[in-house]
C-alpha positions as a printed Julia matrix, in Angstrom:
319×3 Matrix{Float64}:
  -5.95   17.01    5.64
  -6.74   15.19    2.56
  -4.62   16.11   -0.19
  -1.61   15.08    2.75
  -3.49   11.42    3.67
  -4.14   11.15   -0.21
  -0.17   11.17   -0.75
   0.79    9.53    2.02
  -2.07    6.27    1.06
  -0.81    6.8    -2.94
   3.47    6.54   -2.15
   2.83    3.41    0.77
   0.69    1.69   -2.56
   3.3     2.93   -4.83
   5.75    1.86   -2.64
   4.03   -2.15   -2.37
   3.38   -1.94   -6.26
   6.4    -1.04   -6.58
   8.36   -4.28   -4.77
   5.44   -6.23   -6.13
   6.88   -5.38   -9.67
  10.21   -6.82   -9.11
   9.36  -10.49   -8.69
   9.99  -11.14  -12.18
  11.1    -9.9   -15.33
   9.04  -11.69  -17.82
   6.36  -11.94  -16.84
   3.86   -8.59  -15.35
   4.08   -9.35  -11.23
   2.7   -11.67   -9.98
   1.7   -13.23  -13.22
   0.83  -16.61  -12.16
   1.17  -19.73  -14.98
  -2.39  -21.18  -15.81
  -3.98  -23.63  -14.14
  -0.68  -23.63  -11.58
  -1.49  -23.89   -7.66
   0.49  -22.22   -4.87
   2.58  -24.19   -2.31
  -0.07  -25.19   -0.29
  -2.34  -26.76   -3.54
  -4.17  -24.32   -3.6
  -5.27  -22.23   -6.93
  -2.66  -19.53   -7.71
  -4.54  -16.73   -8.69
  -1.73  -14.24   -9.63
  -2.16  -11.54  -12.77
  -4.02   -9.04  -13.71
  -7.41   -9.24  -13.83
 -10.45   -7.23  -15.59
 -14.29   -7.27  -15.18
 -16.31   -6.97  -18.68
 -19.37   -5.7   -17.8
 -21.97   -2.7   -17.32
 -21.99   -3.04  -13.85
 -19.49    0.28  -13.22
 -22.44    2.13  -14.51
 -25.29    0.45  -12.56
 -24.8    -3.13  -10.5
 -29.12   -3.92  -11.6
 -30.32   -4.27  -15.29
 -30.95   -1.15  -16.8
 -31.53    0.03  -20.69
 -28.75    2.4   -22.13
 -29.67    5.99  -21.52
 -28.28    9.34  -22.84
 -25.93   10.21  -19.98
 -25.55   10.42  -16.8
 -26.96   13.26  -16.03
 -30.03   13.79  -18.38
 -33.31   16.5   -18.75
 -36.04   16.86  -20.24
 -36.65   16.82  -24.0
 -39.23   17.53  -27.09
 -41.86   14.12  -25.26
 -42.29   13.74  -21.53
 -41.07   10.27  -21.83
 -38.33    8.63  -20.13
 -36.78    7.28  -23.44
 -36.89   10.48  -24.91
 -34.6    12.66  -22.18
 -31.39   14.26  -23.75
 -28.19   14.83  -21.93
 -28.34   17.63  -19.62
 -25.77   21.2   -19.75
 -23.06   19.44  -18.59
 -22.6    16.54  -20.36
 -23.93   17.51  -23.46
 -20.47   18.58  -25.37
 -19.35   15.26  -25.07
 -21.9    13.7   -28.01
 -22.04    9.74  -27.11
 -19.33    9.21  -25.28
 -21.35   10.19  -22.09
 -23.78    8.06  -22.95
 -24.67    4.22  -20.72
 -24.61    1.15  -22.17
 -27.36   -1.21  -21.44
 -26.92   -3.97  -19.08
 -28.89   -7.47  -17.88
 -27.57   -6.37  -14.39
 -25.39   -8.19  -11.72
 -28.29   -8.92   -9.01
 -28.64  -12.52   -8.54
 -32.34  -13.09   -7.83
 -34.75  -11.4    -8.5
 -32.31   -8.42  -10.3
 -34.0    -6.33   -7.36
 -31.1    -4.03   -4.65
 -33.74   -4.04   -1.49
 -34.19   -0.86   -0.26
 -35.68    0.21    2.76
 -38.15    2.77    2.08
 -35.86    5.7     3.09
 -32.81    4.53    1.42
 -34.34    4.09   -1.96
 -35.31    7.98   -1.27
 -32.31    8.64   -0.85
 -30.24    6.15   -3.68
 -32.57    8.26   -6.04
 -31.42   11.63   -4.48
 -27.65    9.88   -5.52
 -28.98    9.72   -8.65
 -29.93   13.26   -8.96
 -27.18   15.01   -8.07
 -24.42   12.95   -9.52
 -21.77   15.49  -10.13
 -21.68   16.54   -7.05
 -22.19   12.96   -5.19
 -20.69   10.46   -6.49
 -16.77    9.46   -4.67
 -15.29    8.63   -7.79
 -15.85   11.49   -8.9
 -14.29   12.99   -6.92
 -11.2    10.25   -7.06
 -11.78    8.77   -3.33
 -10.73    5.51   -2.56
 -13.57    3.18   -4.64
 -14.24    0.94   -1.91
 -15.13   -3.3    -1.76
 -16.73   -4.13   -4.48
 -16.74   -1.24   -6.56
 -13.2    -1.37   -7.42
 -13.36   -4.54   -8.34
 -15.25   -4.28  -11.8
 -14.88   -0.19  -12.6
 -13.02   -0.94  -15.93
  -9.4    -0.58  -15.27
  -7.07   -4.03  -14.85
  -6.27   -5.23  -11.44
  -3.57   -6.75   -9.96
  -3.58   -9.67   -7.57
  -0.43  -11.7    -5.9
  -1.16  -14.34   -4.2
   0.99  -15.08   -1.67
   0.98  -18.3     0.82
  -1.15  -15.76    4.38
  -1.5   -13.0     2.25
  -3.22  -11.83   -1.1
  -2.58   -7.84   -2.58
  -4.47   -6.51   -4.69
  -3.75   -3.33   -6.43
  -6.19   -1.04   -8.07
  -5.72    1.32  -11.14
  -7.78    3.64   -9.76
  -6.96    5.86   -6.91
  -3.55    3.77   -6.42
  -5.48    2.26   -4.06
  -4.89   -1.26   -3.03
  -5.88   -3.84    0.02
  -4.45   -6.96    1.43
  -6.06   -9.85    1.91
  -4.92  -11.25    4.97
  -5.59  -15.36    5.56
  -3.91  -15.84    8.68
  -4.68  -14.08   11.87
  -4.92  -10.55   12.48
  -5.69   -7.65   14.77
  -8.79   -5.59   13.6
  -7.59   -2.38   11.94
  -8.24    0.71   14.82
 -10.13    2.65   12.54
 -13.22    2.67    9.71
 -11.79    2.49    6.31
 -12.97    2.84    2.69
 -11.45   -0.23    1.59
 -12.55   -2.02    4.53
 -10.32   -4.72    6.5
 -10.33   -7.95    4.53
 -10.16  -11.44    6.21
  -9.85  -14.85    4.38
 -10.33  -18.68    4.03
 -10.62  -21.11    2.1
 -13.61  -23.49    1.42
 -12.14  -26.37   -0.63
 -11.02  -23.86   -4.77
 -12.95  -21.28   -3.33
 -11.62  -18.22   -1.69
 -13.81  -16.58    0.97
 -13.5   -13.05    2.26
 -14.9   -11.93    5.16
 -14.66   -7.46    4.72
 -16.21   -5.1     7.59
 -14.71   -2.21    8.48
 -16.48   -0.2     6.24
 -16.12    3.98    6.64
 -20.2     4.26    4.39
 -18.94    7.12    2.4
 -18.58    5.08   -0.89
 -21.1     3.95   -3.65
 -21.66    0.65   -5.32
 -21.87    2.16   -8.72
 -22.57    5.78  -10.9
 -26.61    5.52  -10.1
 -25.92    6.29   -7.2
 -26.49    2.74   -5.19
 -24.82    3.42   -1.98
 -24.49    1.86    1.68
 -22.75    2.96    5.11
 -20.75    2.0     7.93
 -22.61   -0.7     9.3
 -21.83   -3.14    5.5
 -21.0    -6.7     5.92
 -18.98   -8.22    2.64
 -18.8   -12.11    1.97
 -16.46  -12.58   -1.37
 -16.22  -15.89   -3.21
 -13.41  -16.07   -5.67
 -13.87  -19.45   -7.45
 -11.69  -20.56  -10.91
 -13.81  -21.12  -13.6
 -11.34  -21.73  -15.96
  -6.96  -21.19  -15.97
  -8.34  -17.38  -17.08
 -11.3   -16.54  -15.42
 -12.54  -15.96  -11.79
 -16.5   -16.43  -10.24
 -16.57  -13.38   -8.63
 -19.71  -13.2    -6.1
 -20.76  -11.04   -3.13
 -23.26  -11.35   -0.56
 -23.5    -7.36    0.65
 -25.59   -6.87    3.75
 -26.5    -3.27    5.6
 -29.59   -3.59    7.63
 -29.38    0.11    7.73
 -29.51    0.54    4.64
 -31.81   -2.84    2.93
 -34.61   -4.8     4.08
 -32.35   -8.27    3.39
 -29.13   -9.5     2.08
 -28.27   -9.44   -1.29
 -25.85  -10.75   -3.79
 -24.03   -9.97   -6.95
 -22.01  -11.86   -9.49
 -20.06  -11.72  -12.45
 -16.6   -12.96  -13.98
 -13.09  -11.99  -13.87
 -10.72  -12.57  -16.97
  -7.26  -12.95  -17.15
  -5.6   -10.04  -18.54
  -4.2   -12.26  -21.39
  -1.54  -10.08  -23.16
   2.22  -10.87  -22.79
   3.09   -7.4   -20.6
  -0.06   -6.73  -19.04
   0.71   -4.73  -16.0
  -1.22   -2.13  -14.74
  -0.62    1.33  -15.78
  -0.5     4.54  -13.36
  -3.86    6.48  -13.02
  -3.54    9.57  -11.15
  -7.44   10.69  -10.77
  -6.16   12.6    -7.99
  -4.11   14.68  -10.21
  -6.63   15.33  -12.51
  -9.66   15.41   -9.8
  -8.11   18.51   -8.33
  -9.62   21.06  -10.32
 -13.02   19.63  -10.55
 -12.67   19.09   -6.51
 -10.62   22.8    -5.41
 -11.09   24.63   -8.59
 -13.93   26.59   -7.36
 -11.84   28.07   -4.06
  -9.67   29.81   -6.23
  -9.85   33.18   -5.99
  -9.01   33.78  -10.02
 -10.89   31.27  -11.35
  -8.87   28.7   -13.51
 -10.98   26.76  -16.2
 -14.17   29.87  -17.65
 -14.71   28.94  -21.14
 -14.63   26.59  -24.16
 -16.08   27.44  -27.71
 -16.58   24.83  -30.27
 -17.42   24.14  -33.31
 -21.21   24.37  -32.9
 -20.83   24.39  -28.59
 -19.89   27.78  -26.27
 -19.66   26.82  -22.87
 -19.59   28.51  -19.95
 -18.51   27.9   -16.33
 -19.45   29.81  -13.47
 -18.6    28.13   -9.91
 -19.7    28.45   -6.42
 -18.44   28.1    -3.38
 -21.24   26.4    -0.87
 -22.8    28.72    2.1
 -21.22   27.27    5.3
 -21.09   23.52    6.61
 -22.34   22.75    3.39
 -19.41   22.9     1.74
 -17.99   20.75    4.41
 -20.66   18.66    3.82
 -19.69   18.76   -0.29
 -16.28   17.13    0.83
 -17.47   15.06    2.55
 -20.52   13.23    0.59
């Protein structure tokens, strides 16, 4: 069912993106000239944009570390931890860059005590639990600051966003629409203008997304208020207030700039991560294991796949 649903969603988004790309042959699809406005006088956000920060790894301020998955090194100190076996062969490419963080105010995410324990467990079991590794749709706001470009096509009463990762997309409705029949990964976005700021209320989440690779998560009760404010012709201040009474004790906010990609041929290239993730997702279900061994000049990696028993198999896909 996941494969069929993903293929259908991919086809629909690809068709939409294809139609959008036909609007211009001299500039990228929807690429608005910097500083231009729409016919009703609103800022034209059309273009290809990308966040340039470390929120993808962890929304909160953090030191650089050897990998997302580490183990105790020679000394029992946090700074002395070394990459764990699954990522050891990647060397420095597995490292996590440090960050000043994007959480506003005191920089803390106000988890309830129980949710804080789940967040810690998520971090410890990152490989098994992060929806990104399974190429599930990234959700909002995570899609906005993943290390991939995304395109905005600005219409009169609809604003469409196309993301490279997982062929994801969403429509911000700047008019009155009926809510969707079910909750989704990407939620339901309804916008309005406050001066030159686009304010977007997002709800209708299925609760299966994370905010980053550090295990920060939410439930189906998540509600977002996004604010897109022009900083210059080529930069937008992106601010999101996050509220989820099932997980957090109060509302909290993240903020960052989004930058226009200025290459004359900037576009959102296809990133077929569904295909890339298939062996990770389903390889352990093969009768005859495909990926068994890797041998380099200094490392030999032998891989043993296993199938979780009973309902635990379903739970692994559900996360």
